[in-house]
PATIDO-131772 format. One line per field, with one value per residue: residue in one letter; residue number from 1; x, y, z of N, C-alpha, C in turn. Coordinates in Angstrom, 2 decimals, always signed. Example, Ala and Ser with C-alpha at 12.3 -4.5 7.8 and 13.67 -1.06 7.14 Angstrom:
<keros>
type = c(A_S) $
seq = c(1_2) $
n.c1 = c(+13.19_+12.85) $
n.c2 = c(-5.69_-2.25) $
n.c3 = c(+7.80_+7.08) $
ca.c1 = c(+12.30_+13.67) $
ca.c2 = c(-4.50_-1.06) $
ca.c3 = c(+7.80_+7.14) $
c.c1 = c(+13.20_+12.90) $
c.c2 = c(-3.30_+0.03) $
c.c3 = c(+7.80_+7.87) $
</keros>
This chain:
<keros>
type = c(N_D_L_E_N_D_L_H_C_V_L_G_G_C_I_E_T_F_H_I_T_I_Y_N_R_W_G_E_M_V_F_E_S_T_D_Q_K_T_G_W_D_G_T_Y_Q_G_K_L_E_N_T_A_V_F_V_Y_Q_M_E_A_T_L_T_S_G_E_K_I_N_K_K_G_N_I_S_L_L_R) $
seq = c(1_2_3_4_5_6_7_8_9_10_11_12_13_14_15_16_17_18_19_20_21_22_23_24_25_26_27_28_29_30_31_32_33_34_35_36_37_38_39_40_41_42_43_44_45_46_47_48_49_50_51_52_53_54_55_56_57_58_59_60_61_62_63_64_65_66_67_68_69_70_71_72_73_74_75_76_77_78) $
n.c1 = c(+17.26_+18.44_+17.86_+18.32_+16.98_+14.90_+12.09_+9.79_+8.72_+6.49_+6.70_+5.46_+3.75_+2.02_+0.56_-3.10_-4.59_-3.49_-2.42_-0.82_+0.73_+2.26_+3.56_+5.23_+7.31_+5.65_+3.01_+1.70_-0.07_+1.57_+1.68_-0.32_-1.65_-3.21_-2.43_+0.04_+2.25_+2.13_+4.54_+5.78_+7.51_+8.67_+7.66_+5.40_+2.19_+3.14_+5.73_+9.15_+10.28_+11.89_+15.26_+14.86_+13.20_+10.48_+7.82_+6.31_+3.51_+2.21_-0.29_-1.18_-2.76_-2.18_-2.40_-2.67_-4.11_-3.31_-2.09_-0.50_+1.19_+3.09_+5.55_+7.73_+10.54_+11.40_+14.55_+14.52_+17.08_+18.74) $
n.c2 = c(-15.60_-13.14_-10.84_-9.08_-8.19_-9.94_-9.55_-9.27_-6.35_-3.62_-0.47_+3.07_+6.18_+6.98_+5.54_+4.01_+1.56_-1.48_-4.81_-7.87_-10.94_-14.15_-16.82_-20.27_-22.67_-24.63_-23.19_-22.85_-20.42_-18.75_-16.21_-13.38_-10.72_-7.64_-5.25_-2.82_-2.71_-4.95_-7.67_-10.59_-13.42_-15.23_-17.77_-20.39_-22.15_-21.51_-22.74_-22.76_-21.88_-23.05_-22.69_-20.91_-20.07_-17.32_-16.21_-13.00_-11.15_-7.82_-5.21_-2.26_+1.16_+4.37_+7.20_+9.62_+8.34_+6.60_+3.38_+0.55_-1.92_-4.91_-8.05_-10.42_-11.96_-13.31_-14.56_-16.36_-16.76_-18.83) $
n.c3 = c(+8.70_+9.69_+10.54_+8.46_+5.09_+5.61_+5.48_+2.50_+0.86_-0.12_+0.26_+0.45_+0.24_-1.72_-2.59_-3.35_-3.30_-3.32_-4.29_-4.07_-4.91_-4.28_-6.07_-5.66_-7.40_-8.48_-8.84_-6.63_-4.58_-2.24_-0.80_+0.26_-0.25_+0.27_+1.91_+1.78_+3.87_+5.06_+4.41_+2.90_+4.64_+3.94_+4.28_+4.33_+5.01_+7.63_+7.73_+7.14_+3.62_+1.54_-0.15_-3.24_-6.36_-6.52_-7.79_-8.70_-8.54_-8.57_-8.46_-8.21_-7.51_-7.80_-5.92_-7.66_-9.47_-11.71_-12.73_-11.92_-12.38_-11.74_-12.38_-11.37_-10.63_-7.15_-5.49_-2.98_-0.19_+1.84) $
ca.c1 = c(+16.60_+19.59_+17.28_+18.30_+16.05_+13.83_+10.69_+9.46_+7.08_+6.17_+6.33_+5.02_+2.48_+0.90_-0.36_-4.30_-4.78_-2.50_-2.23_+0.36_+0.53_+3.67_+3.58_+6.36_+7.50_+4.18_+1.89_+0.94_-0.05_+2.29_+1.01_-1.43_-1.86_-3.72_-1.95_+1.20_+2.90_+2.66_+5.62_+6.16_+8.38_+9.48_+7.24_+4.38_+1.61_+3.93_+6.68_+9.93_+9.98_+13.73_+16.13_+14.42_+12.69_+9.16_+6.94_+5.19_+2.43_+1.68_-0.94_-1.09_-3.66_-1.75_-3.28_-3.00_-5.35_-2.25_-2.26_+0.73_+1.60_+4.40_+5.80_+8.82_+10.87_+11.82_+15.10_+14.86_+18.34_+18.28) $
ca.c2 = c(-14.96_-12.50_-9.39_-8.21_-8.55_-10.84_-9.41_-8.47_-5.52_-2.34_+0.90_+4.05_+7.18_+7.60_+3.92_+3.98_+0.25_-2.38_-6.38_-8.72_-12.18_-14.82_-18.20_-20.88_-22.70_-25.33_-22.53_-22.44_-19.04_-18.78_-15.41_-12.88_-8.92_-6.07_-4.20_-2.81_-2.52_-6.69_-8.55_-11.79_-13.07_-16.32_-18.88_-20.47_-22.18_-21.41_-23.63_-21.82_-22.42_-23.65_-21.64_-21.47_-18.81_-17.71_-15.41_-12.55_-10.07_-6.65_-4.58_-0.86_+2.41_+5.77_+8.56_+10.18_+7.50_+5.83_+1.94_-0.01_-3.59_-5.67_-9.22_-10.58_-12.73_-12.91_-15.26_-16.56_-17.26_-18.86) $
ca.c3 = c(+9.76_+10.48_+10.12_+7.01_+4.27_+5.74_+4.62_+1.28_+1.40_-0.92_+0.71_-0.49_+0.42_-2.59_-3.11_-2.89_-3.59_-3.50_-4.24_-4.58_-4.77_-4.51_-6.14_-5.98_-8.84_-8.65_-9.42_-5.62_-3.81_-1.11_-0.03_-0.81_+0.42_-0.04_+2.71_+1.58_+5.04_+5.35_+3.53_+3.37_+5.17_+3.17_+4.96_+3.53_+5.83_+9.00_+7.27_+6.07_+2.28_+1.14_-1.16_-4.55_-7.06_-6.71_-9.02_-7.58_-9.31_-7.51_-9.14_-7.52_-8.05_-6.99_-5.47_-9.00_-10.81_-12.45_-12.33_-12.21_-12.65_-11.93_-12.27_-11.57_-9.64_-6.12_-4.94_-1.65_-0.09_+2.91) $
c.c1 = c(+17.27_+19.09_+17.33_+17.86_+15.14_+12.34_+10.81_+8.60_+7.26_+5.87_+6.14_+3.96_+1.74_+0.33_-1.94_-4.49_-3.65_-3.01_-1.41_+0.07_+1.89_+3.37_+5.44_+6.17_+6.15_+3.51_+1.35_+1.16_+0.51_+1.85_+0.68_-1.50_-2.37_-3.19_-0.58_+2.41_+3.09_+3.45_+5.50_+7.73_+8.90_+9.18_+5.78_+3.59_+2.50_+4.98_+7.83_+9.80_+12.07_+13.98_+15.42_+13.78_+11.35_+8.86_+6.12_+4.38_+2.07_+0.90_-1.03_-1.98_-2.82_-2.66_-3.58_-3.99_-4.26_-2.04_-1.04_+0.39_+2.77_+4.72_+7.10_+9.25_+11.29_+12.72_+15.15_+16.27_+18.02_+20.00) $
c.c2 = c(-14.09_-10.99_-8.47_-8.82_-9.74_-10.84_-8.67_-7.61_-4.39_-1.30_+2.03_+4.82_+6.99_+6.35_+4.39_+2.69_-0.50_-3.82_-7.14_-10.02_-12.99_-16.42_-19.02_-21.69_-24.20_-24.43_-22.18_-21.31_-19.29_-17.45_-14.47_-11.58_-7.96_-4.75_-4.23_-2.71_-3.98_-7.04_-9.73_-12.17_-14.86_-17.70_-19.19_-21.93_-22.35_-22.15_-22.57_-22.60_-22.46_-22.70_-22.22_-19.92_-18.37_-16.17_-14.44_-11.76_-8.91_-5.74_-3.44_+0.26_+3.37_+6.50_+9.31_+9.51_+6.63_+4.30_+1.29_-1.70_-4.22_-6.95_-9.38_-11.68_-12.55_-14.28_-15.49_-17.50_-17.61_-19.34) $
c.c3 = c(+10.42_+10.54_+9.31_+5.94_+4.87_+5.64_+3.59_+0.97_+0.26_+0.00_-0.56_-0.04_-0.25_-3.35_-2.62_-2.57_-3.47_-3.25_-4.65_-4.23_-5.50_-4.53_-6.40_-7.35_-9.42_-9.48_-7.89_-4.95_-2.33_+0.07_-0.98_+0.04_-0.01_+0.73_+2.39_+2.77_+5.86_+4.34_+3.83_+3.63_+4.82_+3.92_+3.94_+4.88_+7.19_+8.81_+6.56_+4.97_+1.99_+0.17_-2.60_-5.02_-6.92_-7.48_-8.33_-9.01_-8.42_-8.91_-7.78_-8.29_-7.29_-7.02_-6.65_-10.00_-11.60_-11.72_-12.79_-11.99_-13.06_-12.01_-12.19_-10.71_-8.49_-5.90_-3.90_-1.04_+1.11_+3.58) $
</keros>
């Protein structure tokens, strides 16, 4: 919480639709959003998550009609 990299979000003006989910190592969804301006702050049910690796899945449609699907890891450091 040093105000550096405290939110994970996707920015871009050419995104028409957007959906992101973030899961912990047990497969629990800890974050979901369809608003690209709403980022994950490293909490789940109002509590800070511990240092860990989380998995994300992001789907977006660009204004050009191109569909993007991304999956990867997010390392949460405290």
